[in-house]
N, C-alpha and C positions, 0 to 999 in steps of 0.2 A: 980447422980448415976454413979457408976463405971464402971458398965458393960453396962447399960443401957440408951439409949438416949430418950428423951419425946418430944413430939410436944402437946402442949395443944391449943384447940380452943374453940369456943362457944358451940359445940356441944358434946364435951367429950374430951378424951386424948387418943391419938395414942402412942404407945410404940414401938420404932424398938430394936431389939436384934441383935447386929454384928454377924450373925449366920457364926461360923466358921467350915465347914465340918470336920471332923475328919479325918485326915490323919495317915494311918497306918505308923509306924516308919521305916519299912521296905520300903515303898514307899518315906520317906524323905531323905535314903541314896542317895548321889550323884553317878552318873555315875563316873566309873573310868577314862573314856576318857573325860573329860572336856576340853573344848576348851575356849579360851579367847573369851568373850563378843565381837563381831564384831561390835555391834551397838555402842559401845561406841564413836566413831568417824567414821562417816561414808559420803560418797558421794553420798548415794543414800538418795534422798530427800524423799521419802516416808517414811522410817524408821525414818529419822529425824522429820519428822511431827508426826509420831505416838509418839515420845518421846516427843516431845513438847506438844502435847496433853494431853498426859498422865501426865506428871511431872508440867507444867505451865499452860496448858490450853489457849495458846496464838496464836491458828491458826485462822487465819482471812483471807478470800480470799478479794482481794480488789474488788473496784467497776468495774474494766475491766475485772474482772473474772480470775485475774492472782493470784499467789502466794503472800501474802504480804511478803515485804522486811526482810530478817532475818540476823542475824549476820553472818559474814564468816571470815574465816582467811585462809592463805595460808600456814599453817603448815601441814595440812592433804595431800597435794600433793607435791612431790618433785619437779614438773615442775611449780609449782606457780599457779596453778588452784585453784579458789576460790571454798571452801569446807565448806557445811553447818555444823555449831557446834552443835551437839545433846547436849540437856540438860544434866547437870552432873547428875549421877544416883548415889545413895546410894546402897547398897548391897542389891541385889533382887535375888529371887530364879531363878534358871536357866532354868528349867523346868517348863511346865505350871500344870503338875501334882503334883507341890509342892505347889500350892498356894491355898489357903483357899478359900472357896466358895464365899466370898466377893471379893477376890481379882480377881478371874477368872470370876466374873459377870462385874467387872468394866474394866478389860482388853478387855472381848469381847464387852462390850457396846462402849468404846473408839474406837476400829477397826471399828465397825459399823458405828459410827457417822463419823469419817473420811472419810469411804468410800462414805456415803451419800454425803459429801460435794466434796469430789473429782470428784464425777461421774456428777458433774453440772459445773465445771470450767476446762478450758483449760490450762494446766500446762508447760511453756515455761522450757526445758530443755537444761542445757548449756553442749552439749554432748562435751567429749573430746575421752574418752575410748570405742570402740564399740566392744561388744563381739559377735561373730558369729558362731552361733550354728547350725550344721548339722550333719547327720548321715553318717561318714566317709566312710562307707562301700557300701554307695550308689553311685555308679559311676554317674549317672544323677544328683544327688543332689550336687556332689563333683564341678561338671561342674557350677552350679548354685552358688555355694559359692564362686567359683573364678571368676565369673562376678560380683558379688554383693562387693566383696572386692576390685577389681581392679576399680571398679566405685567409691567407697568410697575413694580409695587412691587418685584419680583424683578430686574428689568432694572439698575437703579442705585439705590444708596441714598440718592442726592441728589435723586432726583425726589419732588416733592410734587404729589399727584393729587386734584385737585378733582371732585366729582361733585355732583349736584344733591340739595340737603337731603332732599328726598323719599326718598331712598335710603337715609338713615341708619337707618330701622328696615324698610327693605323686605325680606322673607323670600328674595325671590329673590336680591338683592344679598347678603345676610348677611353685613353690614360686620364683625360681631363674629367670624365665621369668619375673615376675612381677618387681622383683629388678632391671633386666636389663632394662625394660622399664622405670622404675621410680627410680633412685638411692636413693630417700629417704625413700623409702620402706624398704631399709636396716636396718633403726632404728624405721620405723612406723608400720611395720608389726611384730607382735609378736605373741607367742604361750601359749595356756592356758593347764593346764592340773586339774586333779581332785583335787590335792592338793593346787593348787592355787586357786581355787573356793571354797574350804573349808577354807583355813586360810586368805584370802583376797577378800571377795566378795564385799568389799566396792571400789575395783579398778574399777570396771567397772559402766560406767553411763546408758547403756542402752543395752537389749540384742536382737537381731535380729535372729529370728528362722525361718530355712527353713526346712518345713516338714510337718507333720501331728500331730494329738494330741499326739503320742507318743513321738515326739520330745520336745513337750511343758513339758510333763510329766518329760522328762529326765532333761530339765532346771531345775524342782521343785526338782529333786533328786540330781543335782549337787549342786544347793546353798541351804542346808538345813536350814540356818537361813536367813541372810538378802538377799532379791532377788531383783537385779535390775528389773525395768520394762521390761517388755517381749512383743515386736513386733513381733508377729507371722505370718507367709506367709504361705497360704496354699497350700501344694503341697504333700497331702496324701489322703486318700479315703473317710474320713469322714468332719471333720471340724468343732466340736463343740468350740473348744479353738483356732482354726487358724483363725484370723479374716480378713486377707487381701488377696489380688490377687498378686501373685509374678509377672506377666505380668507388673503390674505398680509399680513396687518397686522404679523406681527412683522419682516419683512423690509422692509416699506414703512418702518415707524416707526424701524427701527434706521438704515436708509439716510438717512432724512430728519434725524434726529439729528446723526449722524456725519459724513456727507458734504455736508449742506446741501439747501435746497428752492429751486426757482424760483416766485416768486409773481407773479400776475396781479392788477394793481388794478383792480377793477371799480367803475364809476361807480355812485353812490346818487343819490337825488333826496332834498332835503330838502322836505317839505311841511308849510306852516303854515295853520291854520284862522284864518279872520280873521272875527270876529263882528260884524255890524252894531249900532251903539248907537242907542239911542231919540233922537230929536232932536225939538225944538219949533219946527221952522220953519213949520209950518202948511201946506206944499205938498208936493205928491206927490215923490217921490226917483225919482232915475233911476241906475242902476248905472253906466252909462257916462258920465254926466257926473260923479259921484262919483270914479272911477278914474282917467280921463283927460282929464276936461274942466276948467272953471274952478273946480269944488269940490276937485279933486284933491290940493291941499295942505292940505286940512282933516283933521287929526288925530282929530278927534272922530267921524267918520263909522264906524270900525272899530277894533276891539281884538284881538290875537291871543289865541287859545283852544289852544294845544297844537302842538308841532312833532314832526315825525317824521322820520327818515332811514330811505328804503326802498330795497329791491334791485331790486324786479320791477316794481310800478306803483302809480299812484294811480288809484284809481277812483271815479268819481264817478256814480251812477246812480239810478234813480226809487225804488229799496227796494221797499217792500211797496205804494206807490201804484199804482193802476190804471192811471193816465194816464201817458205818456211825460214826460220831464224837458224844460225848456227852460233852457239853459245859454247865458252870455256867455263867450266866449274871448278874452282879453287877452294879447298878447304884448309885453312890454316897454311901451312908451307908446303902443300901437295896439291898436284894438278890431278882432281877427281876423274873428271871425264869431260868429252866433247858433246855437246846434246845439239842434234838436228831435229826440230820440233816446231808447231805453232810457237811454243813459247815454254816459259818454267814458271811455277808458282812456289815460292818460298813462304811456308804458312807458319804462324803461331799456332800452340795448341788452342785458342780461341778460335781462330780464323780454319781451323781443320773442317768446320762444318758449313764453311763458305765456297769460295773457288776450289779449294783443294779438295773437297768432296765432288764438287761436280768434274772435276779432271780426273777424278778416281785415286784420291790420296786415303789414307787413312783415316777414320775418327778418332780422335784423341781427347782425353779428359782434360780439362784446361789446367789442372795442378800439375800437369808433367812438364819437366822442365826441358823441353826438346824443339828442334827445329824440323819442320817437315818440307821434304823437296819432292815436288811431283812435277812431271815433265807433262805438257799440253800437247796432246795429239802428236807422240814421238813417233819419227819415222823409223819404227824399229819394234822388233817384238820381245825384245829382252830389258828395256827399260823398265824398272819396277820402281815404285816411290820408296824413299828412303828416309829415315827416322834418324835425326842426329843429335848430340848432345848441345844443350844450350851453351856451352863454351867455346864451341868452333865459331870461327870468324870465317864465312863464305865471301866470296868473290865470284860475281857472275860477270863475264865480259863478252864482246863482240871482237871476235878476232880481226886482225887488220886485213887478212884477207876475205872477209865475210862478203858475200854477193849482195847484201843490203844492211840496212841500219836496223836497228831494233828499238823499241819504246820501254820504257819504265813506268810502273804506275805505283803509288804507295798508297794502300787501302782504297783503291780506285781514283785517287785523287793526285795532283802534281805529275800528270803525266808529261815524261820528257823524253826525247830522241836519244839514241845512244848510236853514236858514230862509229865505225870501225876503230879499235883501239881504246875506247871507253869501256869503264865497267862500274859496278854497284857492289860496295862493301854493306855486307849485312851480318850484325851481331846483337846479341842480347842488348836490351836498353837498361840504363842505369834507373830510368822512370817506369816502373810498373803502372798498371792502371787498375786501381781501387774500385772494386764494384761491390756495391751493397746487394747483400743476400737476406732472402726473407728469414726470420727467425726460427719459425715452426718447419720448414723443411730444407734448411741450407745443405744437407749432406745428401740428399737425392735430388737437388735441383736440377743437375746436369742430365742425369737420365731420364728423368722426366721431361726435359725439352727434347731429347732426340726420339723420345718415344710418341711425344704429343706432335710435333712438327714434322718428323720423318717417317712415322709409322715403323720405327726401327725394330726388326726382328718380329714383325705383325705376321701372324698365318694363322689358318684355322687348325684349332688343336687336332693331334691325331685320335681317333677313337679308341677306347682300351678295348682289349679281347672280351668277348663275351663267354661267361663260363661256360664249359662245354658238361651237359648233365648225363650221366649214364641212362 
């Protein structure tokens, strides 16, 4: 059978069809600003393992709980550091919205399986290039970044420390004084900018984040594709994503670098803005007809206009408009519903405790492979939050007859206006976010977070009955 595969058993026959969800031709148009795929050769062991699992299936933890030895060479690093060799890839789609249903399912399954394995092993990282992330406008945090950088420079002469380029001439950070105290810092203290993060994410072995959850989201925004493992120190007001106390950073960093780390792969979404293109058909246009009807194969209806990988949520709302938004919601090849509300929040499991929670959505453990859809102030009594599998490709659009435009934001950034006819495609990203967990409390960490920050299910305990005596 050329199109179907069959499995026969004693009880009957099961036939599998390689279902390939129909992709609109306009969705298959590549984005204009395509970047070279940085995962071809990377020092990030997480993404090297993802490629190995996907292409060769040869990921095996050893009995000691360490990563099995892999081939390395010294071509990837000009300084001669050993570099994991990613499996050679054939031509592959650059965006998850371009994948077939089968490919999307296999990708999501591969990431989930690797995440399960990583959660139960301790990975020894060969650290050389350390990325220090801090909000440069916060004076107290700049002092902490200075303290951490100075400690790292003294800790090991082999460490190369990258800090934000705005700190080079920052009086509080005082890079000149660091160089004066340790002349080797002249070569070992380096500076990163947005372009370096975009073009060469494989440069860095680990990220040390100082701040709150917003700083971790900033790391996700900086590294839109390959993300080095993120070890985050809690210095903010909440702490769902920040796992370590800064006060004990020497012990934490020393243990992480010498004994290894446990990594949790957080699901990210890929959101692509699709712009409606002008047509001279002479008749009214209909979004439902264009996306799933007879015109769904016409590549001239829309074009991509920017893709973003997000860790928390994609929000489409009414923006500064005085009236509510009207939005069409599509899942795969089906029109789900029309939403009339202030907006709609499409959240990852990690983002379930953020805007999704405020909008009345469900709390969701970050290991769940799901997409959370929650309306924001829906003008109906019957709209309930819905949870979808991570293999669904969502499209949220502004219908052509909408009264107003809408606005889309990605993790609270890159806010763009959506005109009538525009839509946003949302799907599971090929690039998860590796978050470092505390070794001693890795399993109960999320429950501890919602109990500590949200006082989840906190109430006075009911008194027991007093025993009645005759």
